[in-house]
ROZAGU-515481 format. One record per residue: residue number from 0; residue in one letter; y, z, x of N, C-alpha, C, CB in turn. Coordinates in pm, 1 decimal. Atoms other than C-alpha are relative to their C-alpha. Glycine has a CB too. Example, Ala and Ser with C-alpha at 12.3 -4.5 7.8 and 13.67 -1.06 7.14 Angstrom:
BEGIN
  num  residu    nnorth       nup     neast   canorth      caup    caeast    cnorth       cup     ceast   cbnorth      cbup    cbeast
    0       a    -119.0       0.0      89.0    -450.0     780.0    1230.0     120.0       0.0      90.0       2.7     124.6     -99.2
    1       s    -119.0      -6.0     -82.0    -106.0     714.0    1367.0     109.0      73.0     -77.0      46.2    -141.5      41.4
This chain:
BEGIN
  num  residu    nnorth       nup     neast   canorth      caup    caeast    cnorth       cup     ceast   cbnorth      cbup    cbeast
    0       m      22.2     -61.5     129.9   -1960.3   -3414.5    2194.0      86.9     125.6      -7.3    -152.0      33.8     -22.5
    1       g     -92.5    -111.0      16.9   -1704.0   -3169.5    2060.9     -67.7     123.6     -56.6     113.6     -41.1     -89.5
    2       f      51.1    -129.4      48.7   -1741.3   -2814.1    1936.5     -58.0     -12.9    -140.6     111.9     105.9       0.8
    3       k      46.4      12.2     139.0   -1777.2   -2912.4    1569.8    -135.0     -68.6      -8.2     101.6     -76.9     -83.6
    4       e     126.5      71.6       4.2   -2057.4   -3159.2    1634.0    -114.8      86.8      52.1      10.0    -128.9      81.3
    5       r     104.2     -88.0     -52.9   -2248.0   -2909.5    1847.6     -32.9     111.9     -97.5      43.0      58.8     133.9
    6       f      24.4    -108.2      95.3   -2203.0   -2637.0    1585.9     -78.6     -50.5    -120.5     132.6      62.3     -45.6
    7       r      70.2      55.3     115.9   -2319.2   -2862.5    1302.0    -144.6     -32.2      31.7      70.3    -124.6     -49.7
    8       s     136.3      38.5     -34.2   -2626.0   -2982.5    1486.5     -82.5     117.6      51.2       2.0    -109.7     103.7
    9       s      74.0    -113.4     -54.9   -2720.0   -2638.2    1614.0     -71.8      75.6    -110.8      94.2      94.3      76.3
   10       r      75.0     -78.8      98.0   -2960.0   -2405.7    1447.3      76.7     124.2     -42.1    -135.7      39.7      56.6
   11       y     -78.2    -118.2      35.0   -2695.6   -2129.9    1438.7      63.6     -12.8    -138.7     108.2      23.7     104.7
   12       l     -56.5      20.8     133.7   -2537.8   -2283.9    1130.8    -104.8      28.0    -106.6      53.9    -143.7     -14.9
   13       r     107.2     -26.1      96.7   -2870.5   -2278.3     949.9     -31.5     149.0      -8.4    -126.6     -78.3      37.9
   14       i      25.5    -144.4      -0.3   -2929.7   -1917.9    1054.9     111.4      74.4     -72.9     -13.3      52.4     144.5
   15       f    -113.8     -62.2      67.5   -2579.9   -1821.9     936.5     -10.0     -17.9    -151.1     132.0     -59.1      51.6
   16       i      12.8      26.5     143.9   -2637.8   -1986.2     596.3    -113.5      82.5     -59.8     -24.3    -150.5     -25.8
   17       i     112.6     -80.8      49.1   -2974.8   -1810.9     558.7      39.0     146.7      -9.7    -122.5     -15.9      91.9
   18       i     -43.7    -140.8       3.1   -2820.6   -1472.5     643.9      97.3      22.7    -115.4      66.4      40.1     134.7
   19       c     -93.6     -13.5     113.3   -2536.4   -1527.7     394.5     -73.8      -3.9    -132.9     106.0    -111.3       3.7
   20       g      80.2       5.8     122.5   -2788.9   -1625.5     127.6     -77.4     127.9     -23.3     -95.7    -116.7       5.3
   21       a      75.3    -125.2      12.8   -2996.1   -1315.9     196.9      91.7     114.2     -42.4     -70.0      34.8     132.5
   22       i     -96.2    -104.2      38.5   -2688.6   -1092.4     172.8      40.6     -16.4    -145.5     124.7      -4.5      90.7
   23       l     -35.9      25.9     139.9   -2588.2   -1258.1    -154.3    -113.8      38.3     -93.5      36.6    -147.8     -19.7
   24       f     115.7     -37.5      82.0   -2941.3   -1215.4    -292.8     -13.1     151.3     -10.2    -128.6     -60.0      58.1
   25       y       7.3    -146.4       0.8   -2944.4    -847.8    -192.6     108.3      59.5     -90.0      13.8      55.5     143.2
   26       a    -109.0     -50.5      83.7   -2605.4    -791.8    -357.5     -29.0     -24.6    -147.8     133.1     -66.0      39.4
   27       m      32.5      29.4     140.0   -2725.6    -960.1    -677.0    -109.8      92.3     -52.2     -43.3    -146.2     -15.0
   28       v     110.4     -85.9      43.4   -3045.7    -754.1    -689.4      46.2     144.5     -16.5    -115.9      -6.9     100.3
   29       t     -44.2    -138.6       9.8   -2871.1    -423.3    -625.8     100.2      21.6    -112.9      60.8      43.7     130.8
   30       h     -97.4      -9.7     109.3   -2604.4    -496.1    -889.7     -43.6     -88.9    -115.3     142.1     -39.6      48.3
   31       l      56.4      87.7     101.3   -2829.2    -659.6   -1147.2      70.9      12.6    -134.5    -146.6      29.4     -16.9
   32       g     -70.8     -18.5     126.7   -2643.3    -510.0   -1444.5     129.4     -78.9      -5.3      29.1     146.6     -22.7
   33       v    -125.8      74.7      -6.4   -2315.6    -664.7   -1334.0     -27.9    -149.7     -10.4      76.4      31.8     131.1
   34       v      35.7     142.4       4.9   -2486.4   -1001.6   -1282.1     -36.2     -40.1    -142.7    -118.1     -30.6      96.2
   35       w      37.3      30.9     138.4   -2640.2    -991.2   -1631.7     122.0      -0.9     -92.1    -103.0     101.3     -51.1
   36       n    -121.3      -2.0      81.3   -2306.2    -895.9   -1786.4      85.0    -124.5      23.9      81.5     125.6      29.9
   37       a     -76.9     120.8     -30.9   -2134.5   -1183.3   -1607.1     -64.9    -123.2     -61.3      13.5     -17.8     151.5
   38       l      69.2     113.9      60.9   -2401.0   -1430.7   -1718.8      16.0       1.0    -152.4    -149.4       2.0      37.5
   39       g     -20.0      -9.5     144.5   -2373.2   -1303.7   -2077.3     140.6     -40.8     -40.7     -28.0     141.0     -47.6
   40       f    -138.7      37.9      27.4   -1996.0   -1342.7   -2067.1      17.6    -151.0       8.5      95.2      69.7      97.9
   41       i     -11.1     145.2     -16.0   -2023.5   -1698.9   -1939.2     -71.5     -72.1    -114.2     -58.5     -44.2     136.0
   42       l      72.4      63.6     110.2   -2284.4   -1786.9   -2202.9      73.2      14.1    -133.1    -139.1      59.5     -11.8
   43       r     -77.6     -14.9     123.7   -2066.7   -1644.1   -2481.1     114.9     -99.0      -5.3      53.7     142.4     -12.5
   44       i    -109.0      97.4      -3.4   -1786.4   -1874.1   -2369.1     -53.3    -141.8     -19.9      76.7       9.8     133.2
   45       i      53.3     136.3       1.8   -2005.8   -2183.9   -2327.5     -79.1     -30.6    -127.9     -88.7     -22.0     121.4
   46       a      86.7      21.1     116.3   -2224.1   -2135.9   -2640.6      63.7     -87.5    -107.8     -37.5     133.1     -59.8
   47       p     -56.1      88.4     102.9   -1979.7   -2291.0   -2892.5       9.4    -146.4      44.6     137.5      49.2     -39.6
   48       i      -7.5     136.8     -50.9   -1937.9   -2595.4   -2669.3    -137.4     -65.5      -5.9      54.4      -1.8     144.5
   49       i     136.1      53.2       3.4   -2315.3   -2639.9   -2642.8     -42.3     -29.7    -143.6     -98.4      98.8      65.3
   50       v      35.2      21.5     140.9   -2362.6   -2600.4   -3018.9      73.7    -121.5     -55.9      33.0     125.5     -84.0
   51       a     -76.4     116.0      48.0   -2085.3   -2853.1   -3090.4     -56.0    -129.5      56.3     147.9      13.6      37.9
   52       a      58.2     120.6     -59.2   -2241.3   -3103.7   -2849.5    -132.0     -35.6     -66.8     -20.9      19.0     150.4
   53       i     127.0      25.5      68.4   -2581.4   -3065.4   -3018.3      24.7     -55.8    -139.4     -84.0     128.8      -8.5
   54       i     -32.1      50.3     134.1   -2429.2   -3113.7   -3364.3      52.0    -142.9       7.3     104.0      90.8     -68.7
   55       a     -51.8     135.7     -15.0   -2238.3   -3421.7   -3247.4    -111.6     -97.2      34.9     108.9      -4.1     107.1
   56       f     112.9      85.4     -37.8   -2554.2   -3563.2   -3089.1     -88.5     -29.9    -120.5     -82.9      66.4     111.0
   57       l      86.0      19.1     116.9   -2750.7   -3512.4   -3412.1      67.8     -80.7    -110.6     -42.9     134.6     -54.7
   58       l     -70.4      70.6     106.6   -2481.6   -3650.9   -3644.0      39.7    -142.2      37.2     122.2      76.8     -38.6
   59       n     -45.1     131.6     -42.7   -2396.8   -3957.9   -3437.2     -79.5    -114.6     -62.2      -7.6      -9.2     149.1
   60       p      71.1     110.9      64.8   -2681.7   -4179.3   -3572.9      37.7     -18.3    -147.2    -149.0      22.0      10.9
   61       i     -38.6       9.1     141.5   -2580.4   -4097.1   -3930.4     137.8     -64.0     -11.8      -0.4     140.5     -67.0
   62       v    -134.8      57.6       0.2   -2215.2   -4178.1   -3856.4      -7.0    -148.8      30.6      90.8      71.7     102.4
   63       m      13.0     141.3     -35.0   -2314.9   -4507.3   -3693.1     -61.6     -80.9    -114.2     -84.7     -15.3     126.1
   64       f      58.7      68.8     114.4   -2530.6   -4597.4   -3993.3     106.5     -29.1    -104.9    -113.6      83.5     -60.9
   65       f    -104.8      21.2     100.2   -2240.7   -4546.1   -4233.5     105.1     -97.7      50.1      66.0     132.7     -37.2
   66       e    -102.8      87.6     -55.6   -2002.1   -4726.8   -3999.6     -45.9    -145.9       0.9      36.4      44.5     141.8
   67       k      47.3     138.3     -14.3   -2220.7   -5037.5   -3951.6     -58.5     -57.3    -128.4    -103.5      -7.2     109.0
   68       k      71.0      51.4     117.5   -2409.5   -5064.0   -4282.2      73.5      22.2    -131.9    -134.7      63.6      -8.2
   69       v     -57.7     -34.4     129.6   -2210.0   -4896.1   -4557.3     148.1     -36.5      -8.4     -18.0     148.4     -27.2
   70       f    -144.7      17.8       7.8   -1838.7   -4907.2   -4478.2      52.7    -110.4      90.7      68.2     128.4      34.0
   71       h     -44.8     102.2     -93.5   -1825.2   -5210.9   -4250.0      96.6    -100.2     -63.3    -119.0     -73.0      55.9
   72       k     -89.5      94.7      66.2   -1634.1   -5413.5   -4512.3     138.6      57.1     -27.8     -61.4     -45.8    -128.7
   73       l    -132.1     -57.6      19.3   -1344.5   -5170.5   -4534.5      96.8     -58.5     102.3      -5.1     153.9      11.3
   74       k     -99.4      61.9     -87.7   -1029.6   -5319.7   -4386.7      89.0     108.1      61.2      85.6    -103.7     -78.2
   75       f     -82.9     -92.1     -76.5    -889.8   -5080.2   -4129.5      65.7     -78.4     112.1     -83.7     119.5      56.0
   76       k     -70.5      69.5    -107.7    -637.1   -5182.7   -3866.3     -75.8      10.2     132.2     141.0      57.0      16.3
   77       s      70.6     -21.4    -124.9    -850.9   -5044.0   -3590.2    -135.4      62.7     -29.7      82.4      88.9      95.8
   78       g     132.9     -55.6      18.7   -1214.7   -4947.9   -3550.5      -2.6     151.3       7.4     -93.1     -56.4     101.7
   79       k       1.2    -145.6     -11.9   -1120.6   -4592.2   -3461.8      28.1      67.7    -134.3     102.8      45.1     103.9
   80       y     -23.8     -58.8     132.7    -991.4   -4530.5   -3813.9    -126.8      -3.2     -83.3     113.0     -74.4     -73.5
   81       l     126.4       8.9      71.7   -1319.6   -4649.5   -3958.5     -97.0     105.7      52.3     -60.9    -141.2      14.0
   82       h      88.6     -99.4     -58.8   -1510.0   -4427.8   -3717.9      40.8     141.0     -44.2       1.4     -10.9     153.8
   83       g     -47.7    -130.6      44.6   -1292.9   -4126.2   -3803.2     -30.7      24.0    -146.5     149.0      12.5      23.7
   84       f      31.0     -11.4     142.2   -1337.6   -4194.2   -4174.3    -148.0      30.4     -18.9      38.5    -129.3     -74.9
   85       c     143.7     -22.5      12.7   -1715.8   -4209.4   -4131.0     -38.9     139.5      47.1     -77.0    -105.0      79.1
   86       v      28.4    -135.0     -47.6   -1719.9   -3885.3   -3931.2      36.8     102.4    -107.9      77.3      28.9     131.3
   87       i     -42.6     -91.8     106.8   -1523.3   -3704.2   -4202.6     -93.4     -11.4    -119.8     145.9     -29.5     -43.0
   88       f      90.4      22.6     113.7   -1744.9   -3859.3   -4471.4    -132.8      71.1      20.5     -23.9    -150.0     -20.8
   89       v     128.9     -62.7     -28.2   -2065.9   -3739.4   -4304.3      12.0     152.3       1.0     -55.0     -49.6     134.2
   90       v     -18.7    -145.4      -3.0   -1927.6   -3389.7   -4243.0      15.7      55.0    -141.4     122.9      37.1      85.6
   91       v     -19.4     -45.8     137.4   -1818.4   -3358.3   -4606.5    -131.2      -5.3     -76.3     106.6     -84.9     -71.2
   92       i     127.8      12.2      69.7   -2154.2   -3480.5   -4732.7     -97.6     111.1      42.5     -61.9    -138.3      27.0
   93       l      94.2    -103.8     -47.6   -2350.2   -3239.6   -4513.4      53.5     138.7     -26.3     -28.1     -16.4     149.7
């Protein structure tokens, strides 16, 4: 058994990980303002993506209804044009 296998199976690795976690927790608690500012910054960046995903999730059944029931007889070369047309139609209506 080589050095890597002995190190992985030993309890020293677990102790090292616990000590690193404790140091990280202490650093986060002592610099709580910086942590909150970083989380706020990340949320400000991600918020528009989350809102867009929620809107797309809510509008998808309406788009599918128009695509399958209302505009299914329109002759488009490809289904993606029909889908795009239905998406624009629903957005304009709402």
